[in-house]
N, C-alpha and C positions, 0 to 999 in steps of 0.2 A: 369193602366199604360197608359200614353199618348204617344204611339209610332206611329209615322207618317211614313207611307211607301210612301207617295207622298209629294213632296215639292213644298234652296241655292240657294237663292243663293243667302252663303253667299256671288249672287252679280254680276251677269251680270245684275245687278239690279240697277234700279233707287232707289230713296228713297221715301217711303210712309210716310206721316206725319199724325199721329193720335193725334188729339188735346186732351190733358188731363190736364185740369186746367192750361192752359197757357204754358204748355210744349208740345213738340212733341217727340214721341218715334221713334227713328231711327231704321227702319226695312227695309229689302230689299223688293222690289216689282218686280214681274216678268215683264220683258220688253214686251210691247204689240207687238203681231205679231211675236214673236220669242221665240221658246221653249228653255228650258235649254239644251235639247239634241242637238239642232242645234249649240248652242254656245260651248258645250262640243266638238262637232266634229271639230269646227273651232280651238279650243284650241289645240286639238291633232294634227291637220294638221300643225298648226304653230309650235308646238313643234317638229314635225318630220322634218319640213323644217329647223328649227334652228339647229337641231342636225346634219344636213349635213355640217354645218360650221366646226364642230369638225372633221367630216370625211374627209374634204378637207383642213385641216390645220395641222400644227404641234402642235396644242394646246393639252394639256392633258385635261381630263374631267373637272378639277377644274380651268382651265385657260380660257376656252371659255365662262365661266359664264358671265363676264363683257361685252364682245362685244355683246352677245345675249341680255342681259338686256339693253344695250345701245340702241339697235334697238327697243326693246319694249318701252323703255322710250321715244324715239323720236316719235313713232307712237301714243302712249298714249297722249303725250304732244300735238301732232297735232290734235288729236280728240277733246281734250278739247279746244284747241286754236280756232278751227272752230266754235264750239258751242258758246263759249263766244264772239267771234268776231261778230257773227250774232246778239247777244244780245246788244252789245255795239254800233254798227254802227247807229241804229236809234236814239240813245240818244246823239250822238256827236253834239256839237254846230257848227254853221256855221256863217261865216261873209262874206257878199257880195256874197253869193251863194257858197262859198268855205268851205267845211267841213274840220276841222282840222284833222291831221294825228293821227292814233292810237299810243298810248304810252304804255310803259311797265306798268305804274301805272294803266292804264285802266284794264289790265288783272289781275294784282295782287289783285285789289279790288274785283274781281269776282272769286278768287280761281283758277287762271289759270296761265300758264307760257306764256310769250311773245316769239314769234318765228320770227326772221328775214326771209326774203324770202329764203335765202340759207339753212335754217334749217327746212324748211317746207317739209313734207314728199312727197307731190306730185311732188316737184321739184327733189327730190332725185330719185324717181321712173322713172321720164321721162328724165333722163340724156341722152344726145346724145351719139351715138356710138363713141368710141374713147376717151371719157372722163372717167377718173378713178372714179369708185364708192367709192373706199377707200379714195381717196383725197377729194371727195365731202363730205363724212361722217365726215372726220376729220375737214373740214372747218365748217360743221354744228355744231359740238360739240364745236369748238372754239368760234363760234359766241354766243352760249348760255352761255358759261363760261364768255365771255366778258360782257354780260348783268347781270349775276348773280354771284356776288362775292363769295357767299357761295358754288358755284359749281366749283370754280377755281381749276383746276388741278385734278378734280375728275372724269370727264366723260371719258369713253374709247375713245382713239383716235388712237394711233399708232398700237394698236392691229389689226385694220382693214387693215393696210398695209401688215399684215401677211396672209391675206385671198385671195383666188382665186377671181378675179374680177367678173367673170361670175357667180360664185356661189353666191357672194354677191348681184349681181343684181337680181338673181333669188329669193333670200330670201326677198329682198326689195319688189319685185312684189307680193310675196305671202302674205307678211305682209300688203299689200295694198288691201286685199280681199274686193270685193264689199260689202259683208255683213258687214264688219267693217267700210267701208265708210259711211254706213247708220246707224251705231250703235247709239242707243239712250241710255239714262240712263248712268250708269257707267260701260259699257261693258268692256272698257279697264282696268278699275280698277279690274274687275274680272279676265281678262286675265293676268294682271300683277301679281295678287296673284297666279294664276295657275302656272306661270313660277317660281315664288318663291318656291312654294311647290314642283314642279318637281325637282328643284335644291336641295331643302332641302332633298328630298327623295334620290337623288343620293349621296349626301354627308353623309346622315344618321348621322347627327350631333352627335358627341360624347360629353362626359363630361356633359350630362344632358341638353344640349342646343337644343331646337327645335323650329321651326317656329310656332308661335301662330296662331291657326285657327281663321279666322275672326269671326266665330260664338261665340267663347269665348270672343274675344275682344269686340264685340258688346254688349254682356251680361254685361261685366264690365262697359262699357260706359253707358248703360241704367240704371244701378244701382247707379253709383256715380254721374251721370249727370254733366259733366264738362261744365259749362256755362260761367264762367268768372274767370280769374286768371292765376296762373302759374302752369304748368304741368311738372312733372319730371318722366322720366323712366330711372332708373339707369342701365337697361339691355335692351336697346331700340331696338336691332336687326335692322330690316329693317324699323322701324318707324311706324308700323301698329297701335299702340296705339294712336299716334298723329293724324294720318289720320282719324281714326274712331271718335276721339274727335271732329275733325273739321267738319265732317259730322253731328254730333249731333248739333253743333252750327248753321250750315247752316239750319237745320230744324227749328231753332228759327228765321229764316230770318235775320241772322246777319253775319257779316264778321268774320271768325275765327281768322284772324290776328289781329283784333281789340279787340277781347275778350280773346284770349288765347295766352300765351307765352310758348314755348316748350323748355325743357332742357333735353338732353339725354346723356347717357354714354354708351360706347361700346368699347370692347377691340380689336375687329378684324377690321383692316383698310379697308378690302374689304366690310365688312358689313356696316361700316360707310359711305362709298361711296354710297352704295345702299340706306341707310336711307336718305341721303341728296338728292339723286335723287328722291326718293319716295315723300319727302316733296315738292321738287321743282315742280314736275309734277302736284301736287295739289295746286300750288300757295301758299304754306306755307313756313314759315321761322322758323328755330329752331337752337338752339345752341347745337350741338352734339360734345362731346369731347371724344378723345381716352383716356380710363382710365380702369384700373382694379379696379372695384368698391370696392373690399375688402380693398384695401390699399390707394385709392385715392378718393378725393371728390372735383372735379374741380368746382362744382357749389355751394359750401358752402356759398359763398358771395351773392348768389341770393335767398337763402332760407329765411324763410320757404316757403313751397309750398302749394298751395290750393288743388292740386290733385296729387296723386302718382298712377301710373299704371305700372305694370311690370309682365313679365313672366321670372323670374330669373332662372338660371341653378339649377336643383334639386340636392340635396344630394351631393354637391361638398365636397370633403375631402382634406386633406393636406393643409389647409389654415394656413399660418404662424401667430400664435398667438402673437408672439413678435412684429410683425409689426403693430398689431392692438390694443395693450394693452391700449393705451391712446386715442383711437378714441372716440370722444364725441358722435358719433352716437350710441354707445353701452351703452345706459342708463340703460339697464337691465343686463349688464355684458356679458362675453363670455359664450356661451352655453356649453362649455366643452372642455378641452384641454387634449390631450393624453400625454404619456410619452415622445414622440418626440417633444413636443411643438407645435403640430398642432391641429387645430380645425377639428375634424373628420367629421363633417357635418355642412355645411354652411347655412342650411335652416333658422335657427333662427337668424343668423347674418343678413340675408336679412330682416327678419321681424322687427328686431330692427332698421335697417336703415330706412325702410319705415315709421315706426311710428315716428322716429325722424325728418324726413323731413317735416311732416305735420304742417301747421299753426293751430292756435286755432279753425279755422272753416273748417279744411281740411278733405278730404275724400280720402281713398285709396282703390284700387281694385287690388288684387294680385293673380296670378296663382301659386299654390304650390302643391308639391307632397302630395298625400293623407296620406303618412306615417307621415308627420309632425304634423298633428292635434292631434295625440295621442302618440307622441314620449315621451320616458321616460328620466330619468337622469337629467342632467343639462338643457336639452332642455325643460323639463317639468317645471323647475323653471322659465325659461324665459317666457314660455307660461302663467303660473300662474300670473306672474307680468304684462304681457300684458293684461290679462283679468281684473285684478284688477284696471287697469286705467279706465275701463268703456268704452274704445274706440273701443273694438272689437264689431262690429255691426252685421254682417251677415256672415254666412258660407253656401256655396252652394257646394254640392257634385256632381261631374260630372263623368259619367261612362267612361270606357276605350274606346279606338279607336277614340277619338276626335282629337288626334294629327295625323299628316300625316305620321310621321316616327316612332311613338311609340304607343304601345297599352295600356300604363299605364293610370289608372284613375287619377284624380286630384281633388283638391278642390279650390274654389275661396274664398279668405279671403277679408273681407271688414272692414276697420276701419272708424270711424266717430268721430272726436274730438268735433263736435258740436251737438252730441246727446242730446236731452232734458233730464233734470235731472231725470224724472220719468222712463226713459228707460235705464239709464246708468248701471243698474245691470242686464240687460237682453241681450241675444244674439238670433237672429233669426236663427234657424237651418232649412235649406231647402235641402232636399235630392232629387236631380234631376236626379238620376241615371236611373230612369225608364222613363224619358222624353227625347226622342231623335227621330231622323229620320235616316234611313240607306241610305246613299248616294251611297256607293259602299260596297262591302263585307268587305273592310278594314277600311272604314272611316264613322263615324257617325257625326252628328251635330244637332243643333236645327233648326227647321223650323222657319220662321218668326213669326208664331202665337205661337209656343211653347215659343219663346223668349219673346214675349209680355206677355204671361200668367205668366211666372216666374217673370217677372218684376212687373206685377200687384200684386203679393203677397207681394213684397217689398213695394208697395204703401200702401197696407192695414196695413202693419207693421208700416208705418209712419203716419197712420191715414188719408191717402189721398183717402177717399172713392169716392169722385167725379171723380177721374181719373179712378178708377176701374169701376164705373158704366158707364163712357163714353166709355170704351173699350168694355164692354158687349153690350152696345147700338150699337156700331159700328158693332160688329159681327152680331147682330140680324138684323140690317138694311141692312147689306151686304147680309145676307141670304134671307131676304124678297125680295130684289131687284133681286136676282138670281131666286127665285121662280116665281116672277111676270114676269120676262123676259124670262122664258122658252117658246120658240116658237116651237110648234109642227107641224106647217104647212108643212114644207119641208119633215119631217119624215113621216107624215101620207100620204102625197101625194105619196111619194116613195114606202111606204109599200102597199098602195092601188093598185098602178100600178103593183107592183110585184105580189101581191096576185091575181089580175085579170088575169095576164099573166099565172101564174102556174095553176089557176083554169081552164082556157081554155084548156091548153095543157095536163093537167093530169086528168081532170074530177074529181077534189078533192076539196070539199068545206072546208076542214080543214083550209087552209091558209086564206080563205075569212072570216071565223068565227074568227080566231085569229086577223085579221086586224080590224074587227068590235069591238072586245073586247078592243083592244088597243086604238082605237079612243074614246070609251066610257070612259076608264080610264084616258086618257090624258085630256079629257074634264072635268072630275071630279076633277083632280088635278088642272087644270087651275082655276076652280071655287073656290076651297079651297084656292089657292094662292091669288086670288083676294080679298078674305075676310080678309087676314092678314093686320093689321094696324100698323102704326109706333109706335115704342117703346120709351116713354119718358125716360130721364135719371134719373129715380127714382127706387130704388132697388126693391120695391114691385111690381111696374108695369112691370119691366123687368122680374121678375119671372113669372108673369101672362102671359106676351107675349110669354115667352118660353114654358109655359104649352100649350098654344094654338097652337104654332108652331110645337111642337113635333109630334102630329098626322099627320100633313101635311108632316113632315119629314118621317114618316113611309110610307105614300103614295108614296113619292119620291123614297124611297128604293124599295118598291114593283114595282113601275113603271120602275125603272132601270132594275130590274130582268126580267120584262115582255118584255121590249124592247130587251134585250139580247136573251130571249127565242124566240121572234118573228123572230129575225135575224137568229137564228139557225134553226128554222122551215123552213124559206125560203131557207136557204142553203141546207137543206135536200131535199126540193122540187126540187132544181136545180140538185142535185145529182140523184134524181129519174128520172128527165127528161133526163139526160144524159144516164142513164141506159136504159130507154125506147128507146132512140134513137139508142143505140147500138143493142138492140134486133131487131129494125126495119131494120137496115142495114144487120144484119145476116140473116134476113128472106128473103132477095131478092135472086132470083134465077138466075139473070144474072148480068154480070159486069156493063152493062149500067144502069140497074135499081139501082144497089147498088151505083154507082157513083152519080146518080141523087138524091137518097134518102140521101146519105151522105152530099151532098151540102145543102140540105134542113134542115136536122137536125142540122148541124153545125151552120147554120144561126140562128136557133131557140135557140140553146144553147148559142150562142154569145149574143143574145138579153137578155136571162135570166141573164147572167153574168153582162151585162151592167146595168140591173135593180137592181141587188144585190149591185153593186158598188155604185149606187145612194143611196140605203138604208144605206150603210156603211158610206158614206160621210155625210148624214143627221144626223146620230146618234151622230157624234162628238160634235155638239153644245149642246147636251143634256147629254150624258153619258160620254163624254170625248174622247180624242184622244188616242187610244191604243198604238200609237208609243211614247207617252209622259209618262214617268214613274215617273218623279220627280216633277211634278206640278199638282195640282188639276185642271182639266179642265172639261168643260161641266156644264151647268147651274144646272142640277139636282144634280150632285155630289157636286158642289160648295155650293149649298143650304144646303145639308146635312152636308158638312164639316164645314161651318161657324156656323150653328145651333149647331153642336157638340162642337165647341170651346166655345160658350156661355154656353152650358150645363156643360162643364168641369169646368168652373169657378163658375157658380152658384150652382152646386151640391156640391161643396166644401166650398163655402163661400156664402150661400144663403142670409145672412143679409148684405152682403157688408162690413163685418168687419172680421178682422183676427181671426181665431180659429185654434186649433190644428187639423191636418188631418193626421191620421195614415198613415205612410209610405211616407209622403210628407213633412210636416212642423210642427214645434213646437217652441213656444217662451219659451226659457229656462232661468231661473234666475241663478244668481251666486251661490246660495246655491246648486242647482242641479249640476252645473258644479263642484263645490268643492267636492261633493259626488262622482263624477266620475273622480277624479284626474285631473280636469280641461281639460278633453278631449274636443276637438272642432270638433269631427267627427259627422256630422249630423245623420248618420244612427244609432248611439248609443242612440239617444234620440227620433227620430220620430217613431221608430218601423218599423214593416214590413207591407206593404200595403196588405189589404185583397184581396184574389183572386176574380177576376171579370170575368164573362163570357163575352167573346168578340164577340158580334154579328156582329161586323164589319170585322171579320177575312176574309181575301181575299185569298182563296185557290190558285188562279192563281198567285197572287203576291208572295205567299210563294214559289210556284214552281219556279217562275222567280228568286227569290233570291237563291234557291238551285242550279239552273242551273248556275247562275252568279258565285256562290262560286265554283262550280265544274269546270267551265271554267277557273277560276283563278288558282285553284289548278293544273289543267292539264297543264296550261301555265308554272307555276312555276316548275312542274315536268320535263317538256320538257327542260326548261332552265337549270335546275340542271343536267339533263342527258347530255346536250351538254357540260357543264363545266367539268363534270366527264370524258367524252370522250376525251376532249382536254387535260386534265391533264394526262390521261392514255397514250395518244400519246406522250406527252412530257417525261413521265417516260421511255417509250420504246426507246426514242431517235429518 
């Protein structure tokens, strides 16, 4: 099981490009100098401040959604505006020493929205006293709508007139947090997504509709690789599929608006507004129409499409069969009609639609209920017909808890109408239910490397061995760089100083001996790391390099434990020193002597504490920051981590070619599918993964998770008790 307890983000993150045969894999990269925890704290603070808008207005919970998202939209747009402006200005032509003005087109070409002065966030934050913040916000929104026809009438405006002006100013100031002003990468993209998920959690979307986690969207994008053509999402929600597709194209150093055309359908008017805002803030354009996709097809004249991406509502019932009976998108027929003339489950209606939208070279990636892949009755007939087209390409099983508001597992379906002839009778079954990271006790996702590894399996399926080897090479080179970059100077100096101090005051050579052993082992690791050499992109050489690297990885593992043990030993020495000091104080026979000794021993104890703090600070660069739980930090741990990623791939695919791996992946032909009622459930074919001893088990991390879950359960219990108490009071009148 490749379970990662350290990491998402899916995305205060910039984008890391891993070259793989001319393509780049879009994966999140940790922002330099800023931990995920820091951004999480900012997000929570912003959410708390935004929630005050509801508390200070007459809005119901579902009514203050748009004014809050409008503020996030403005701040996100301004962040991108500043970044792009700084890139554009040096390139502007000048005549007679006069540089021409910036234009909207300058920003559109670089994936950003243009903001007039009155719509720029710093102007809104610095409004003079006496000037209405609501009026200024309305003017800002109107100026943006004036420049972008696609946003006409969509941005929140009059809602701000309903809000307390001082509260509005306060929220604007909080949204102008200095940490956000310095934000690099796509930090606001992450915050935008956070707010979407928070509102999704509040609304607890009914009817099988839920916000699609970015981790799943990125997986779909990485598999179907939308590089050029028309993209349709018939259940587009807030437009996340389009935005992630654009990021993928940006990794090819291309303009998404020149490469991709986006078409969306959505039945909820509020969600349409949000989707158009989401596209606009990323400098994207799209044709999003209000429609109930079961009965309407507003983009039929624009088809066929090169890419279909969607997370449609799962298991929708009561769809009117009479309204759909002549729909040309149902080339496999209706999946089953009950006595009331209703289709009792819409999953295979969606599947038929998605297949029908595709051009002869089209690819589709769909999120679907795990129930659908083995459904019986008329649904099984549609599934069999789909399989027999040869277009069903890949099935990926995802465990539960990936959605923010539901615990349901799901599967990703992939169609490819351009599959080569020799592969048309085969389907790749990939069971990723044991590949995940635990973000919170309720939410799981894929780490960036887990996403890359799963995508690498699809490369092998497509015969793209060079991309696979390039990824393994990248892991090994990253690991080697971390090993060679491990600098023990500060740690050893801090440990030596600490050991000398305690040896003097405790007359104990134990700490000195431990410091000497640590120095010798650090030197030995540094020598072993220096002997590591670059790995060429050839599968045999990569296996050989990994074999050489693994013993060094064992040294790193032992060294991490030794550093931890040395720190604990020094901490115990400090405790012993404090105990000795207390005995010295108690031994004094006069108040004056006790006072004098107390001052002396407190000074010594303070010095010991200071030296221990220096050791703790120096450890961070090597063994990681203990305050950071969701990112792998520290050169020794990162060396182990990336060496482990290379091992995960090479241990399963040592020849750089696809093979069946029990519990993970199997290439299944149509004959085997037919023998299993054309079930497309990966777990039915790949089998159960063998039990593996986990020598990386982190007891402290496991305890942290238990405490995290207990805290969450206690909080829920307290909230429930409060609700019960209030209900009881109401019953009593």
